[in-house]
C-alpha positions as CSV (number, residue, x, y, z in Angstrom):
1,M,51.8,139.4,-56.1
2,V,54.0,142.1,-57.5
3,V,53.3,145.8,-58.2
4,P,53.8,146.9,-61.0
5,R,52.5,143.7,-62.6
6,P,55.4,142.0,-64.5
7,A,55.1,141.3,-68.2
8,Q,55.4,137.6,-67.7
9,L,55.3,135.7,-64.3
10,E,55.1,132.0,-64.0
11,N,54.7,130.2,-60.7
12,T,56.6,127.1,-61.5
13,G,55.3,124.9,-58.6
14,D,58.8,123.7,-57.8
15,A,60.3,123.7,-54.3
16,P,60.7,127.2,-52.9
17,F,64.0,129.0,-52.3
18,T,65.2,129.2,-48.7
19,L,67.7,131.7,-47.5
20,L,70.2,129.7,-45.5
21,P,73.0,130.9,-43.2
22,G,76.1,131.6,-45.3
23,A,74.2,132.6,-48.4
24,R,75.9,135.2,-50.5
25,I,75.1,137.8,-53.1
26,I,77.1,136.9,-56.3
27,V,77.7,139.7,-58.7
28,A,79.1,139.7,-62.2
29,G,79.2,142.3,-64.9
30,P,79.4,146.1,-65.1
31,G,77.4,147.8,-62.4
32,A,76.5,144.6,-60.6
33,D,78.6,145.5,-57.5
34,A,76.6,148.6,-56.8
35,V,73.3,146.7,-57.3
36,G,74.5,143.9,-55.0
37,R,75.5,146.4,-52.3
38,L,72.0,147.9,-52.4
39,L,70.4,144.5,-52.2
40,H,72.7,143.8,-49.2
41,V,71.4,147.0,-47.5
42,E,67.8,146.2,-48.4
43,L,67.9,142.7,-47.0
44,A,69.6,143.9,-43.9
45,T,66.9,146.6,-43.4
46,D,63.9,144.5,-44.5
47,C,64.9,141.2,-42.9
48,R,68.0,141.6,-40.7
49,R,69.9,139.3,-43.1
50,E,73.6,140.2,-43.7
51,L,74.8,138.7,-47.0
52,A,78.3,139.1,-48.3
53,V,78.7,140.6,-51.8
54,V,81.3,138.6,-53.7
55,H,82.7,137.9,-57.2
56,E,82.7,134.1,-57.2
57,P,80.8,131.4,-59.0
58,P,77.3,130.8,-57.4
59,A,76.8,127.9,-55.0
60,F,73.6,126.3,-53.8
61,G,71.4,128.9,-52.0
62,D,73.1,132.0,-53.3
63,I,71.5,135.1,-54.9
64,A,73.2,135.9,-58.2
65,I,73.0,139.3,-60.1
66,V,74.4,139.0,-63.6
67,I,74.7,142.0,-66.0
68,A,75.6,141.2,-69.6
69,D,74.7,142.4,-73.1
70,D,72.7,139.2,-73.8
71,E,70.8,139.3,-70.5
72,G,67.3,140.6,-70.0
73,P,64.2,140.3,-72.2
74,A,64.8,140.7,-75.9
75,G,64.0,144.1,-77.3
76,H,64.0,145.9,-73.9
77,P,67.7,145.9,-72.8
78,A,67.7,149.3,-71.0
79,E,65.5,148.3,-68.0
80,G,64.3,144.8,-68.6
81,Y,65.3,141.9,-66.4
82,T,64.7,138.2,-65.8
83,L,64.3,136.7,-62.3
84,E,64.4,133.0,-61.5
85,V,63.7,131.7,-58.0
86,A,64.3,128.1,-57.4
87,A,65.4,125.8,-54.5
88,E,69.0,126.0,-55.8
89,G,69.1,129.8,-55.7
90,V,68.0,133.1,-57.1
91,R,69.2,134.6,-60.3
92,I,68.6,138.1,-61.7
93,G,69.8,138.7,-65.2
94,A,69.8,142.1,-67.0
95,A,71.6,144.0,-69.8
96,T,72.0,147.0,-67.6
97,A,72.5,147.9,-63.9
98,A,69.1,149.7,-64.0
99,G,67.4,146.5,-65.2
100,A,69.1,144.5,-62.5
101,F,68.0,147.0,-59.9
102,W,64.4,146.7,-60.9
103,G,64.8,143.0,-60.7
104,V,66.0,143.5,-57.1
105,Q,62.8,145.5,-56.3
106,T,60.7,142.6,-57.6
107,L,62.6,140.2,-55.4
108,R,62.1,142.4,-52.4
109,Q,58.3,142.2,-52.9
110,L,58.5,138.4,-53.3
111,V,60.4,138.1,-50.0
112,P,57.9,137.8,-47.1
113,A,57.6,141.1,-45.3
114,E,57.6,139.4,-41.9
115,C,60.9,137.6,-42.4
116,E,63.0,138.5,-39.3
117,G,63.9,135.6,-37.1
118,D,62.2,132.9,-39.1
119,A,63.4,130.8,-42.1
120,L,63.0,133.1,-45.1
121,T,61.5,131.3,-48.1
122,V,60.4,132.6,-51.5
123,D,58.1,130.7,-53.8
124,A,59.6,129.4,-57.0
125,V,58.8,131.7,-59.9
126,R,60.2,132.6,-63.4
127,I,59.8,136.3,-64.4
128,S,60.6,138.1,-67.6
129,D,59.8,141.8,-67.3
130,H,60.3,145.2,-69.0
131,P,58.6,148.6,-68.8
132,R,56.0,150.0,-71.1
133,F,57.4,153.6,-70.8
134,A,60.9,154.9,-70.3
135,Y,59.8,157.7,-68.0
136,R,57.9,156.7,-64.8
137,G,57.8,159.6,-62.5
138,A,56.7,161.1,-59.2
139,M,56.8,164.8,-58.4
140,L,57.4,166.3,-55.0
141,D,56.5,170.0,-54.5
142,V,59.1,171.3,-52.1
143,A,58.3,174.9,-52.8
144,R,54.9,175.2,-51.0
145,H,56.2,173.2,-48.0
146,F,59.9,172.6,-47.7
147,F,61.1,169.0,-47.2
148,R,64.6,168.3,-45.9
149,V,67.2,166.2,-47.6
150,A,66.4,163.2,-45.3
151,D,62.7,163.5,-46.2
152,V,63.4,163.5,-49.9
153,K,65.7,160.5,-49.6
154,R,62.9,158.7,-47.7
155,F,60.5,159.4,-50.5
156,I,63.0,158.1,-53.0
157,D,63.4,154.9,-51.0
158,A,59.7,154.4,-51.1
159,V,59.1,155.1,-54.8
160,V,61.8,152.8,-56.1
161,L,60.0,149.8,-54.7
162,L,57.4,150.6,-57.4
163,K,60.0,151.0,-60.2
164,V,59.6,154.8,-60.4
165,N,62.7,156.1,-62.1
166,H,62.2,159.9,-62.2
167,L,61.7,162.3,-59.3
168,H,60.5,165.8,-60.5
169,L,61.4,168.4,-57.8
170,H,59.2,171.5,-58.0
171,L,61.8,173.8,-56.6
172,T,60.3,177.2,-57.0
173,D,56.9,178.8,-56.7
174,D,55.1,181.8,-55.2
175,Q,55.6,180.5,-51.7
176,G,59.3,179.6,-51.8
177,W,62.6,179.4,-53.7
178,R,64.3,176.2,-52.6
179,V,67.7,175.9,-54.4
180,E,70.8,178.0,-53.9
181,I,71.9,180.2,-56.8
182,A,75.4,181.6,-56.3
183,G,74.9,185.0,-58.0
184,W,71.4,185.6,-56.6
185,P,71.7,185.0,-52.8
186,E,68.5,186.8,-51.9
187,L,66.5,184.1,-53.7
188,T,67.0,181.7,-50.8
189,R,67.7,184.3,-48.0
190,I,64.4,186.0,-48.6
191,G,62.4,183.8,-51.1
192,G,63.3,180.6,-49.2
193,S,62.4,182.0,-45.7
194,T,58.8,180.8,-45.5
195,G,56.2,178.5,-47.2
196,S,52.5,177.8,-47.5
197,D,50.4,178.7,-44.4
198,G,53.4,180.6,-43.0
199,S,55.3,177.3,-42.5
200,R,59.0,177.2,-41.9
201,G,61.2,177.9,-44.9
202,G,64.3,176.3,-46.0
203,Y,66.4,175.5,-49.1
204,Y,68.9,173.2,-50.6
205,T,72.5,174.4,-50.8
206,A,74.4,173.3,-53.9
207,D,75.9,170.5,-51.9
208,D,72.5,169.4,-50.6
209,Y,71.2,169.3,-54.1
210,R,74.3,167.3,-55.3
211,E,73.7,164.9,-52.4
212,L,70.1,164.3,-53.5
213,V,71.1,163.8,-57.1
214,A,73.8,161.3,-56.2
215,Y,71.5,159.4,-53.8
216,A,68.8,159.2,-56.5
217,A,71.3,158.1,-59.2
218,E,72.5,155.3,-57.0
219,R,68.9,154.0,-57.1
220,H,68.5,154.6,-60.8
221,V,66.3,157.6,-60.3
222,T,66.8,160.7,-62.4
223,I,66.2,164.1,-60.7
224,V,64.2,166.5,-62.9
225,P,64.5,170.0,-61.4
226,E,61.7,172.5,-62.1
227,L,62.2,176.3,-62.0
228,D,58.6,177.5,-62.6
229,M,58.5,180.7,-64.9
230,P,57.3,183.3,-65.8
231,G,54.4,182.8,-63.4
232,H,54.5,181.2,-60.0
233,T,57.4,183.5,-59.2
234,N,56.4,185.6,-56.2
235,A,59.3,184.2,-54.1
236,A,61.8,185.5,-56.7
237,L,59.9,188.8,-57.1
238,A,60.0,189.4,-53.3
239,S,63.7,188.8,-53.4
240,Y,64.7,191.1,-56.2
241,P,62.6,194.2,-57.0
242,E,64.2,194.6,-60.5
243,L,62.5,191.4,-61.6
244,N,59.0,192.9,-61.1
245,P,57.1,194.7,-63.9
246,D,56.7,197.7,-61.6
247,G,60.1,197.5,-60.0
248,V,58.6,197.0,-56.6
249,A,59.1,193.8,-54.5
250,P,55.9,192.3,-53.3
251,A,55.5,190.8,-49.8
252,L,56.2,187.2,-49.3
253,Y,53.2,185.0,-50.1
254,T,52.0,182.1,-47.9
255,G,48.5,181.5,-49.5
256,S,47.4,179.0,-52.2
257,E,46.1,181.2,-55.0
258,V,47.7,180.9,-58.4
259,G,48.1,183.1,-61.5
260,F,48.8,186.4,-59.9
261,S,52.6,186.7,-60.4
262,T,54.9,187.3,-63.4
263,L,58.4,188.1,-64.1
264,R,59.2,191.3,-66.0
265,T,59.4,189.8,-69.5
266,G,61.5,191.2,-72.3
267,D,63.9,192.9,-69.9
268,P,67.7,192.4,-70.0
269,V,67.9,192.0,-66.2
270,T,65.3,189.3,-66.2
271,D,67.0,187.6,-69.1
272,G,70.3,187.6,-67.1
273,F,68.4,186.1,-64.1
274,V,66.8,183.4,-66.2
275,R,70.1,182.6,-67.9
276,D,72.0,182.4,-64.6
277,V,69.5,180.1,-62.7
278,I,69.1,177.8,-65.7
279,R,72.8,177.4,-66.2
280,E,73.6,176.9,-62.5
281,V,70.8,174.3,-62.0
282,A,71.7,172.6,-65.3
283,A,75.4,172.3,-64.1
284,L,74.3,170.7,-60.9
285,T,72.0,168.2,-62.7
286,P,73.5,165.3,-64.6
287,G,70.1,164.1,-65.8
288,P,68.9,165.1,-69.3
289,Y,65.8,167.2,-68.3
290,L,65.2,170.7,-66.9
291,H,61.6,171.7,-66.3
292,I,60.7,175.4,-66.7
293,G,57.0,175.3,-65.7
294,G,55.1,177.7,-67.9
295,D,51.7,177.0,-66.4
296,E,49.0,179.2,-65.1
297,C,50.7,182.4,-66.3
298,L,47.5,184.5,-66.0
299,S,49.3,187.8,-65.4
300,T,51.6,187.6,-68.4
301,S,50.3,188.8,-71.8
302,E,50.1,186.1,-74.5
303,T,52.7,187.7,-76.6
304,D,55.1,188.1,-73.7
305,F,54.4,184.6,-72.5
306,E,55.3,183.0,-75.9
307,A,58.4,185.1,-76.2
308,F,59.5,184.3,-72.7
309,V,59.1,180.5,-72.9
310,R,60.8,180.4,-76.3
311,R,63.8,182.2,-74.8
312,A,63.8,180.1,-71.6
313,A,63.6,176.9,-73.4
314,Q,66.4,177.9,-75.7
315,L,68.6,178.7,-72.7
316,V,67.8,175.2,-71.3
317,A,68.9,173.7,-74.7
318,E,72.1,175.8,-74.7
319,A,72.8,174.5,-71.2
320,G,72.8,171.0,-72.7
321,K,69.4,169.9,-71.3
322,I,66.1,168.9,-72.8
323,P,63.5,171.6,-72.0
324,V,60.3,170.3,-70.3
325,G,57.2,172.4,-69.6
326,W,53.6,172.1,-68.7
327,H,51.3,171.7,-71.7
328,E,50.4,175.5,-71.9
329,M,53.9,176.0,-73.3
330,G,52.7,174.3,-76.5
331,R,51.0,177.6,-77.4
332,A,54.4,179.0,-78.2
333,A,55.8,178.4,-81.7
334,G,59.5,177.9,-82.2
335,L,60.4,175.9,-79.1
336,P,63.6,174.0,-79.4
337,E,63.2,170.7,-81.3
338,G,62.6,167.9,-78.8
339,T,61.0,170.0,-76.1
340,V,58.9,167.8,-73.8
341,G,55.4,168.7,-72.7
342,Q,53.7,167.6,-69.5
343,Y,49.9,167.2,-69.8
344,W,48.1,168.1,-66.6
345,S,44.5,168.6,-67.8
346,F,41.8,165.9,-67.4
347,R,40.9,162.4,-68.8
348,V,38.7,164.4,-71.0
349,P,40.8,167.4,-72.2
350,R,39.5,170.8,-71.5
351,G,40.0,174.0,-73.4
352,D,43.0,174.0,-75.7
353,A,44.9,171.4,-73.7
354,A,44.8,168.7,-76.3
355,E,46.1,170.9,-79.1
356,E,48.8,172.5,-76.9
357,T,50.0,169.0,-76.0
358,L,50.1,167.8,-79.6
359,A,52.3,170.8,-80.5
360,F,55.2,169.2,-78.6
361,V,54.9,166.1,-80.7
362,R,54.8,168.1,-83.9
363,G,58.0,169.8,-82.7
364,G,59.8,166.6,-82.4
365,G,59.3,166.1,-78.7
366,A,57.3,163.8,-76.5
367,V,54.7,164.1,-73.7
368,I,54.6,163.1,-70.1
369,M,51.0,162.3,-69.0
370,S,49.8,163.6,-65.6
371,P,46.0,164.0,-65.9
372,A,45.0,165.8,-62.8
373,D,41.8,164.0,-62.0
374,V,43.5,160.6,-61.8
375,A,47.3,161.2,-61.4
376,Y,47.5,164.1,-59.0
377,L,48.3,162.6,-55.6
378,D,47.3,165.7,-53.5
379,I,43.6,165.4,-54.5
380,V,41.5,164.1,-51.7
381,Y,40.6,160.5,-51.5
382,E,37.2,161.2,-50.0
383,E,35.1,164.3,-49.4
384,G,36.0,165.8,-46.0
385,D,39.6,164.7,-45.9
386,P,41.6,167.0,-43.6
387,I,44.4,167.5,-46.1
388,G,44.5,167.6,-49.8
389,Q,42.6,169.6,-52.5
390,D,39.5,168.8,-54.5
391,W,39.7,171.2,-57.5
392,A,40.5,168.4,-60.0
393,D,37.1,166.9,-60.0
394,G,38.0,165.3,-56.7
395,P,37.8,163.0,-54.9
396,T,40.2,160.6,-56.6
397,D,39.9,157.1,-55.2
398,L,42.3,154.2,-55.9
399,R,40.0,152.7,-58.6
400,S,40.0,156.0,-60.5
401,A,43.8,156.2,-60.2
402,Y,44.1,152.7,-61.7
403,Q,41.5,152.6,-64.5
404,W,42.8,155.0,-67.1
405,D,45.3,154.8,-69.9
406,P,47.7,157.5,-71.1
407,A,47.3,156.7,-74.8
408,R,43.5,157.2,-74.6
409,I,43.2,160.8,-73.4
410,V,44.5,163.2,-76.1
411,P,43.2,162.1,-79.6
412,G,46.1,161.4,-81.9
413,L,48.5,160.8,-79.0
414,G,49.7,157.2,-78.8
415,D,52.4,155.2,-77.0
416,A,55.0,156.3,-79.6
417,H,54.5,160.0,-78.6
418,I,54.4,159.4,-74.8
419,L,57.6,159.6,-72.9
420,G,55.8,158.3,-69.8
421,V,53.6,159.1,-66.8
422,E,54.1,161.1,-63.7
423,A,52.1,161.5,-60.5
424,P,52.6,164.9,-58.8
425,V,52.2,165.7,-55.1
426,W,51.4,169.4,-54.6
427,T,51.9,170.5,-51.0
428,E,49.8,173.6,-50.3
429,T,48.1,171.5,-47.6
430,I,50.7,168.9,-47.0
431,A,53.3,169.7,-44.4
432,T,55.2,166.5,-43.4
433,I,56.7,163.6,-45.3
434,E,54.3,161.2,-43.5
435,E,51.4,163.2,-44.9
436,V,53.0,163.1,-48.4
437,E,53.2,159.3,-48.1
438,R,49.6,158.9,-47.0
439,M,48.5,161.0,-50.0
440,A,50.8,159.1,-52.4
441,F,50.3,155.5,-51.3
442,P,48.6,153.5,-52.5
443,R,47.6,155.7,-55.5
444,L,51.2,156.0,-56.7
445,A,51.2,152.2,-57.0
446,A,48.4,152.5,-59.6
447,V,50.1,155.2,-61.7
448,A,53.4,153.3,-61.5
449,E,51.7,150.2,-62.8
450,I,50.2,152.2,-65.7
451,G,53.7,153.4,-66.6
452,W,55.4,150.0,-66.3
453,S,53.0,147.3,-67.2
454,E,51.7,146.5,-70.7
455,A,48.7,148.4,-72.1
456,P,45.2,146.9,-71.8
457,A,43.6,145.2,-74.7
458,D,42.7,147.4,-77.6
459,T,39.2,148.4,-76.5
460,A,37.7,151.8,-75.8
461,E,36.6,150.8,-72.3
462,V,39.7,150.8,-70.1
463,V,37.6,150.0,-67.0
464,S,36.8,146.6,-68.4
465,T,40.4,145.6,-69.2
466,R,42.2,146.6,-66.0
467,D,41.3,144.1,-63.3
468,F,41.0,146.3,-60.3
469,D,40.2,143.5,-57.8
470,E,43.3,141.6,-58.8
471,F,45.4,144.8,-58.5
472,A,43.9,145.6,-55.1
473,A,44.9,142.1,-53.9
474,R,48.5,142.9,-54.9
475,V,48.4,146.3,-53.2
476,A,47.3,144.5,-50.0
477,R,50.4,142.3,-50.1
478,L,52.5,145.4,-50.8
479,A,51.1,147.1,-47.7
480,E,52.9,144.4,-45.6
481,H,56.2,145.8,-47.0
482,W,55.1,149.4,-46.3
483,D,54.4,148.4,-42.7
484,A,57.8,146.7,-42.3
485,L,59.6,149.7,-43.9
486,G,57.7,152.3,-41.9
487,T,56.2,153.9,-45.0
488,S,52.9,155.7,-44.3
489,Y,49.9,154.9,-46.5
490,R,46.1,155.4,-46.7
491,R,44.1,152.4,-45.8
492,V,41.5,152.9,-48.5
493,A,38.2,150.9,-48.3
494,E,38.7,149.4,-51.7
495,V,41.5,147.2,-50.5
496,L,41.1,144.2,-48.2
497,W,44.1,144.9,-46.0
498,P,45.9,141.9,-44.4
499,E,44.5,142.2,-40.9
500,D,41.0,142.8,-42.3
501,A,41.2,139.5,-44.1
502,T,41.8,137.6,-40.9
503,S,39.4,139.4,-38.6
């Protein structure tokens, strides 16, 4: 009863594991200490059990975390793991700390959610597991509504339970600029002063951003910063008149329209601005990716758009990062080799989206799949929802979020060309972290399973190969853990929630 579904899970039928007083967390191998300490914290939080983390041979009833080159499923050393639960103890084996950490997340789901005060027992199982895709992401839009460091950490803590390993932070947009840039202080003083619907502003100092990066990295999550350009830039334009095509700063914007703003392209001042913000954010970001947006640039001429994104992507590459952009950037020839595209069109591609997406593959890059009608977490669940949007053929229910496959959307784009999947949360209408969670969960569980678990059988009808009822039963079990952790979620009608089953 685990989400995402493991590659192989066997209920052995043997006697269960019981966590006894005096049990320890045994760690061995590079990185095992850090994983063991996180398990210590998680068991203390989830179950009020305080287990010592030690470097000693395991004894009866211990939980062992072993990291070694020959551990983990063959052929998937980076994030694969094995997990054995028996009466004698628990053993997590992996070739890397990341693999061991994902094994810990599986163990957390196997542990009963209501485990405080009673004997904690776990059914005997044998699991061998590994991800389908290397990139399994969620995106949080902190530009439309600003979310504090503590809120983002809370979101990280929630998504790692689903083995999500990338957090894309949409840091800039028309409504707000949310990251401090040393040479351009007005970006945050003015551009960071408000948000959608006139909400309070805010921004991350360089130290705040470093804190988020470090917190995520401890949990094997890579931060992917996005500086959206040359459109979606009203907050920057309001901060610096010289970045505007007409040299006049517009008013701050708190609405939800798109496509009306553009940087002054082909200008040396703009070029210096783009160079500075890319270099500074790249220097703060140890992860390999830097996202430059490039979507919905309706006020930039086609010639200027292509020249701009080529230059911006080249600056990202010169800063030592892999450029990432929304699929519209595929229109521009000459992007740096290996540039990654992010597809946000629909399950049935519209306009030039498919061809623009394939251009990244032809350029030696890969693609992140985020089809809006099934992967966008801000789309309403049902007609009439008080928050959320419905432009992407909404509503999007849990079944729709689960029954699609990333390799069956763009003709000619298969698993070999797909870096992974990502589920974005855009926040024009979403003001609190609790609202973010209710929009994200349980649908993020569906997208996370698509990114982790093996592809369905080779058939054109994905609906017939993904067992939604079986998935919904696992989500119901997962909800017990959300309740225990205080994570908000939407009680969709498609799931028989635990108390409903007993009423």
